[in-house]
C-alpha positions as CSV (number, residue, x, y, z in Angstrom):
1,X,0.4,-0.2,0.1
2,X,1.2,3.6,-0.7
3,X,0.9,6.2,1.3
4,X,2.3,9.4,0.2
5,X,0.8,12.2,2.5
6,X,0.7,11.2,5.7
7,X,0.4,14.5,7.7
8,X,0.5,15.2,11.1
9,X,-3.4,14.8,12.6
10,X,-5.0,18.1,12.0
11,X,-3.8,20.3,14.0
12,X,-3.3,18.7,17.3
13,X,-0.2,19.4,19.6
14,X,1.4,16.2,20.4
15,X,3.8,15.6,23.3
16,X,6.5,13.7,22.6
17,X,9.5,12.3,24.6
18,X,12.7,11.7,23.1
19,X,15.5,9.8,24.7
20,X,18.8,11.2,24.0
21,X,17.6,14.3,23.4
22,X,21.3,15.8,23.2
23,X,23.3,13.3,20.8
24,X,23.5,14.9,17.1
25,X,20.3,13.2,16.1
26,X,18.2,13.4,19.4
27,X,19.0,17.2,19.1
28,X,17.8,17.3,15.4
29,X,14.5,15.2,16.2
30,X,13.8,17.7,19.0
31,X,14.3,20.8,17.2
32,X,12.3,19.6,14.0
33,X,9.6,18.2,16.9
34,X,9.4,22.6,18.3
35,X,9.4,23.9,14.8
36,X,6.3,22.3,13.9
37,X,4.3,23.2,17.5
38,X,4.7,19.9,19.1
39,X,5.2,19.8,22.8
40,X,8.9,17.6,23.8
41,X,10.5,16.2,27.0
42,X,13.8,15.1,26.6
43,X,15.3,12.5,28.1
44,X,18.8,12.2,29.1
45,X,22.2,11.9,30.9
46,X,23.5,15.7,29.9
47,X,22.1,19.5,30.1
48,X,21.5,20.8,27.0
49,X,20.2,24.7,27.6
50,X,19.9,25.6,24.3
51,X,17.9,23.1,23.4
52,X,15.8,24.1,26.9
53,X,15.8,27.5,25.9
54,X,13.7,26.7,22.4
55,X,10.6,25.4,24.5
56,X,11.9,21.7,25.3
57,X,11.3,20.6,29.0
58,X,14.2,18.5,30.3
59,X,14.6,15.8,32.7
60,X,18.2,14.6,33.4
61,X,18.5,10.9,33.9
62,X,20.0,7.4,33.2
63,X,17.6,5.3,31.8
64,X,19.2,2.1,32.9
65,X,17.4,3.0,36.3
66,X,14.0,1.7,35.7
67,X,12.3,3.3,38.6
68,X,13.5,6.8,36.7
69,X,12.2,6.5,33.7
70,X,8.8,4.6,34.3
71,X,8.5,7.9,36.3
72,X,9.6,10.8,34.0
73,X,7.7,9.0,31.0
74,X,3.9,10.1,32.1
75,X,1.1,12.0,29.9
76,X,2.9,11.1,26.5
77,X,1.2,10.7,23.1
78,X,4.7,9.1,21.1
79,X,8.3,8.3,22.1
80,X,10.9,8.4,20.3
81,X,13.8,6.2,21.3
82,X,17.3,7.7,20.2
83,X,19.6,6.8,23.1
84,X,22.2,4.5,22.6
85,X,26.2,3.8,22.9
86,X,27.7,3.6,19.6
87,X,31.4,1.9,18.8
88,X,33.0,-0.9,17.6
89,X,34.8,-1.5,21.0
90,X,34.7,-1.2,24.4
91,X,33.1,-4.8,27.0
92,X,30.0,-6.3,26.6
93,X,27.9,-5.4,29.6
94,X,28.6,-1.8,28.4
95,X,26.7,-1.8,25.3
96,X,24.6,-4.3,26.8
97,X,23.1,-2.0,29.7
98,X,22.4,1.1,27.5
99,X,21.2,-0.2,23.8
100,X,19.7,-3.5,25.5
101,X,18.2,-2.8,29.1
102,X,17.5,0.6,28.5
103,X,15.4,-0.3,25.8
104,X,13.2,-2.9,28.1
105,X,12.8,-0.3,31.0
106,X,11.7,2.6,27.8
107,X,8.9,-0.6,26.6
108,X,7.5,-1.2,30.6
109,X,7.4,2.5,31.0
110,X,5.4,2.6,27.7
111,X,3.3,-0.4,28.7
112,X,2.8,0.8,32.3
113,X,2.1,4.4,31.3
114,X,-0.2,3.6,28.4
115,X,1.9,5.3,26.1
116,X,0.7,4.5,23.0
117,X,3.3,4.5,20.1
118,X,6.8,4.4,20.3
119,X,9.5,5.0,17.5
120,X,13.2,3.3,17.8
121,X,16.3,3.7,16.5
122,X,18.2,1.5,15.4
123,X,20.8,0.6,12.9
124,X,21.5,-1.2,9.8
125,X,24.3,-2.6,10.9
126,X,21.9,-5.3,12.8
127,X,21.9,-7.3,9.3
128,X,25.3,-7.1,8.8
129,X,28.0,-10.3,8.9
130,X,30.7,-8.9,7.1
131,X,29.9,-9.3,3.6
132,X,28.1,-6.9,1.2
133,X,24.9,-5.1,1.3
134,X,23.6,-4.3,-1.9
135,X,20.1,-2.9,-2.3
136,X,19.2,-5.1,0.6
137,X,15.7,-4.9,1.9
138,X,14.1,-5.2,5.6
139,X,13.5,-8.6,4.2
140,X,17.5,-9.3,5.4
141,X,18.2,-11.5,8.3
142,X,19.4,-10.4,11.2
143,X,23.3,-11.0,11.4
144,X,24.2,-14.6,12.8
145,X,27.7,-12.9,13.0
146,X,28.6,-10.4,15.1
147,X,31.9,-8.5,14.5
148,X,31.4,-5.9,17.7
149,X,29.3,-5.8,20.6
150,X,27.0,-2.4,19.2
151,X,25.3,-4.2,16.2
152,X,24.0,-7.0,18.3
153,X,22.6,-5.3,21.4
154,X,21.1,-3.0,18.8
155,X,19.3,-6.3,17.1
156,X,18.2,-7.5,20.3
157,X,16.9,-4.2,21.3
158,X,15.2,-3.8,18.0
159,X,13.6,-7.3,18.2
160,X,12.0,-6.3,21.6
161,X,10.6,-3.2,20.2
162,X,9.3,-5.4,17.3
163,X,8.2,-7.9,19.3
164,X,6.1,-5.6,21.7
165,X,3.7,-4.1,18.8
166,X,0.3,-4.3,19.6
167,X,-2.2,-2.9,17.9
168,X,-4.8,-0.7,19.7
169,X,-2.5,-1.1,22.7
170,X,1.3,-0.1,21.6
171,X,2.5,0.8,18.0
172,X,6.1,0.6,17.5
173,X,8.4,0.5,14.9
174,X,12.0,0.6,14.1
175,X,14.4,3.5,11.7
176,X,17.7,2.4,10.8
177,X,19.3,5.0,9.6
178,X,22.6,4.5,7.4
179,X,25.6,6.8,8.4
180,X,24.2,10.8,9.7
181,X,26.4,13.2,8.9
182,X,26.3,16.7,8.8
183,X,28.0,20.1,9.5
184,X,27.3,19.7,13.6
185,X,28.3,16.0,13.1
186,X,30.5,15.9,16.0
187,X,31.0,11.8,15.8
188,X,32.1,10.4,12.0
189,X,32.9,13.3,10.1
190,X,35.6,14.9,12.5
191,X,37.5,11.4,13.3
192,X,37.5,11.0,9.5
193,X,39.7,14.5,9.4
194,X,41.7,13.9,12.7
195,X,42.7,10.3,11.0
196,X,43.3,12.0,7.6
197,X,45.4,15.1,8.8
198,X,47.5,12.3,10.7
199,X,48.0,10.2,7.7
200,X,46.6,7.1,9.6
201,X,43.3,7.0,7.3
202,X,44.1,4.3,4.4
203,X,41.9,3.2,1.7
204,X,41.0,-0.5,2.6
205,X,40.1,-2.3,-0.6
206,X,39.4,-1.8,-4.3
207,X,38.2,1.6,-3.3
208,X,35.1,0.8,-5.3
209,X,32.1,0.0,-2.9
210,X,29.5,1.7,-2.8
211,X,27.7,3.5,0.6
212,X,24.3,5.0,1.6
213,X,24.4,7.8,3.6
214,X,21.8,9.8,5.4
215,X,21.6,13.5,6.7
216,X,21.0,14.5,9.9
217,X,17.7,16.9,8.8
218,X,16.6,13.7,6.6
219,X,17.3,11.0,9.6
220,X,15.3,13.8,11.7
221,X,12.4,13.9,9.6
222,X,12.2,10.2,9.2
223,X,11.5,9.9,13.0
224,X,8.4,12.4,12.6
225,X,7.0,11.1,9.4
226,X,7.3,7.8,11.7
227,X,5.1,9.3,14.2
228,X,2.3,10.9,12.0
229,X,2.1,7.0,10.4
230,X,1.9,5.5,13.4
231,X,-0.8,7.7,14.6
232,X,-2.7,7.8,11.2
233,X,-2.3,4.2,10.1
234,X,-0.4,1.5,12.9
235,X,-1.8,-1.5,10.7
236,X,0.6,0.2,7.3
237,X,3.5,1.3,9.7
238,X,3.8,-0.4,12.8
239,X,5.4,-3.8,13.8
240,X,8.5,-2.9,10.9
241,X,12.3,-2.0,10.7
242,X,12.7,0.2,7.7
243,X,15.6,1.3,6.4
244,X,16.4,5.1,6.3
245,X,19.3,6.8,3.8
246,X,19.7,9.5,0.9
247,X,18.9,6.8,-1.7
248,X,21.9,8.2,-3.7
249,X,24.6,5.6,-3.2
250,X,28.2,7.2,-3.7
251,X,31.4,6.1,-4.2
252,X,32.8,5.7,-0.3
253,X,36.4,6.5,-1.0
254,X,35.3,9.5,-3.2
255,X,33.0,11.0,-0.9
256,X,35.5,10.6,1.6
257,X,37.9,12.5,-0.3
258,X,35.1,15.0,-0.7
259,X,34.4,15.5,2.5
260,X,38.6,15.7,3.4
261,X,38.9,18.3,0.8
262,X,35.9,20.4,2.4
263,X,37.4,20.2,5.7
264,X,40.8,21.1,4.1
265,X,42.6,17.6,5.3
266,X,44.6,15.4,2.6
267,X,43.0,13.0,1.5
268,X,44.0,9.3,1.6
269,X,45.9,8.1,-0.8
270,X,47.9,4.8,0.7
271,X,46.3,1.4,0.5
272,X,45.7,-1.9,2.3
273,X,43.4,-5.0,1.1
274,X,40.7,-5.8,2.8
275,X,42.3,-9.2,3.9
276,X,45.0,-7.6,4.9
277,X,43.1,-5.0,6.7
278,X,40.8,-7.8,8.7
279,X,43.9,-9.9,9.5
280,X,44.9,-7.0,11.2
281,X,42.0,-6.1,13.3
282,X,41.5,-9.4,14.6
283,X,45.0,-9.8,15.9
284,X,44.8,-5.9,17.6
285,X,41.4,-7.1,19.1
286,X,43.1,-10.1,20.5
287,X,46.2,-8.3,21.4
288,X,43.6,-5.6,23.2
289,X,41.3,-8.2,24.9
290,X,44.7,-9.9,26.8
291,X,46.4,-7.2,27.5
292,X,43.2,-5.7,29.1
293,X,43.6,-2.1,27.1
294,X,39.9,0.1,26.9
295,X,41.4,2.4,24.3
296,X,40.1,1.4,21.1
297,X,42.5,-1.0,18.4
298,X,43.0,1.3,15.4
299,X,42.0,-1.3,13.2
300,X,38.5,-3.8,13.9
301,X,37.4,-6.1,12.1
302,X,34.0,-5.0,12.3
303,X,35.7,-1.5,10.5
304,X,37.9,-3.1,8.1
305,X,34.1,-4.7,6.8
306,X,32.6,-1.2,6.6
307,X,35.5,0.5,4.7
308,X,35.2,-2.1,2.3
309,X,32.0,-3.4,1.7
310,X,28.9,-2.3,-0.1
311,X,26.6,-0.7,2.3
312,X,23.2,0.3,-0.1
313,X,19.6,-0.1,0.7
314,X,16.3,-0.3,-0.6
315,X,13.9,2.1,1.0
316,X,11.0,1.7,-0.6
317,X,8.8,0.7,2.2
318,X,9.9,3.6,4.4
319,X,9.4,5.7,1.6
320,X,5.6,4.0,1.3
321,X,4.6,2.7,4.5
322,X,5.8,5.8,6.6
323,X,5.7,8.6,4.0
324,X,9.1,9.2,4.7
325,X,10.9,11.5,1.4
326,X,14.7,13.1,1.1
327,X,14.3,16.8,2.7
328,X,18.4,17.2,1.7
329,X,20.0,16.0,-1.4
330,X,23.7,14.7,-1.1
331,X,24.9,18.3,-2.9
332,X,22.8,20.4,-1.1
333,X,24.2,18.5,2.0
334,X,27.2,19.2,0.8
335,X,27.0,22.7,0.2
336,X,25.8,23.3,4.0
337,X,28.5,21.5,5.1
338,X,31.2,23.5,3.0
339,X,29.6,26.8,4.1
340,X,29.2,25.8,7.5
341,X,33.3,24.7,7.9
342,X,33.7,28.1,5.8
343,X,33.0,30.0,8.3
344,X,34.3,28.5,11.4
345,X,37.7,29.0,9.6
């Protein structure tokens, strides 16, 4: 069923709770909700006065504290659960407690407080086993081989969210945005530029792999689309996961070179084969575990596979069932990036 224009119901103001409200994605979701006139309560461990000044109510606390979660999650029309710990290194319990246990607490709070809908921010990596992902859709199974704890715990959380979908009681869905970026990105782009400037960024593989990305404006907008779809057509939208992307696959290393040029960093020229990078990652992981080092290894098997394999997705389901559309094209996003970085120099 195609639903090209799922709209917010009338002019009604929604009360939306956003976990991880201060994060790169979460803060953009908050801003978009406030801009369209919704009431927003943000939940996070840090303080974010800029969002409070814009009109967000803030509840500060830890989602691994079930009593806290149950207490603050009341009188809401919808919950957007973006809070998570990302990364490719660290102890299992750290990832499990924040990604899976906290999600269980959010689900329990939705049930006990009779909140009718939950939008969960997941990741395409829940289906990634180290091989190519070429135009895959949501029929792709969960991985049976995990290269790090992040995708494993996100998959467990996603499965719990989708299993909790009960039409008429709690409508749920999961979004899988891939490689979120934008001019205020504090994670992927700065790390990439730092590695390029220090000469530690190398082309992994043959340099021809294609990938999907998603600008943060589009990633955030998909969450608003999901809120409205669950409110208007829960039988069409609920109980499913959705890949979210620009729908403009690019050559990974051409894109990285363009980002480096915009950031005045030397683009990578040195190469390493995928097999060598993967073996190096395995050796480094074993060594770091053996010695108890807490810092992230300079290469891991997951990173090697992410940098060398194709990652692009079929987002037809999100378009048809959620009414998702790309607001900022790749070219527009890069131009915004260029202008923002030029102003900061």
